[in-house]
C-alpha positions in Angstrom: 100.5 153.5 109.2 98.8 150.9 108.0 100.8 148.3 109.1 100.5 149.9 112.4 96.6 150.0 112.6 96.2 146.2 111.4 98.6 145.5 114.1 97.0 147.2 117.3 93.3 146.1 115.7 94.6 142.4 115.7 95.7 142.3 119.6 92.6 144.5 120.4 90.1 141.8 119.0 92.6 138.9 120.2 92.5 140.1 123.7 88.5 140.8 123.7 87.8 137.3 122.3 90.2 135.6 124.8 88.3 138.4 127.9 85.0 136.6 127.2 83.8 134.5 129.8 83.4 131.0 129.0 80.6 128.4 130.4 81.7 126.0 132.5 80.9 122.5 131.3 77.4 120.9 132.7 77.7 116.8 134.2 75.9 115.0 133.0 74.4 111.9 135.0 75.0 108.5 133.3 73.2 105.6 133.1 74.5 102.1 132.8 73.1 99.1 131.3 74.2 95.4 131.8 74.9 93.7 128.6 74.6 89.9 128.3 76.8 87.6 126.0 76.1 84.8 124.6 77.9 83.2 121.5 77.2 79.5 120.3 80.0 78.0 118.1 78.3 75.1 115.7 80.9 72.9 114.1 80.7 71.1 110.8 82.6 68.1 109.8 83.3 67.8 106.3 84.3 64.1 104.8 85.5 65.6 101.8 89.2 65.7 100.9 90.6 69.0 99.9 93.7 69.5 98.0 96.2 72.5 98.5 99.2 73.3 96.6 102.6 73.7 97.9 104.7 76.4 95.8 108.6 76.3 96.1 108.6 80.1 95.5 105.8 82.7 97.2 103.7 84.3 94.6 105.6 82.0 91.6 102.6 82.2 90.0 102.2 86.2 90.0 106.0 86.5 89.2 105.5 83.7 86.5 102.7 85.9 85.0 104.5 89.3 85.2 107.8 88.3 83.5 105.4 87.3 80.3 107.4 88.9 77.1 106.5 88.7 73.7 108.2 88.5 70.1 107.9 92.5 70.0 109.7 92.9 73.1 112.7 91.2 72.4 115.8 93.5 70.6 116.8 92.8 66.7 119.6 93.2 65.2 119.8 95.2 62.1 
């Protein structure tokens, strides 16, 4: 009996919620504004020579650091 009553109550409140009149959307007047974009690019020349290192393998320094092993990591023979 309790389940039947709750089922009927859910259906009743659901249909009552759907039967309400929704307010219609109100259209809003929009205004447009002009935008002016001005970009100035300044170039600066450097007279110094820069050195770039080239590695044979990608991330070689990181891989070297990750493969660091101590004496305690090695297995010992009994």
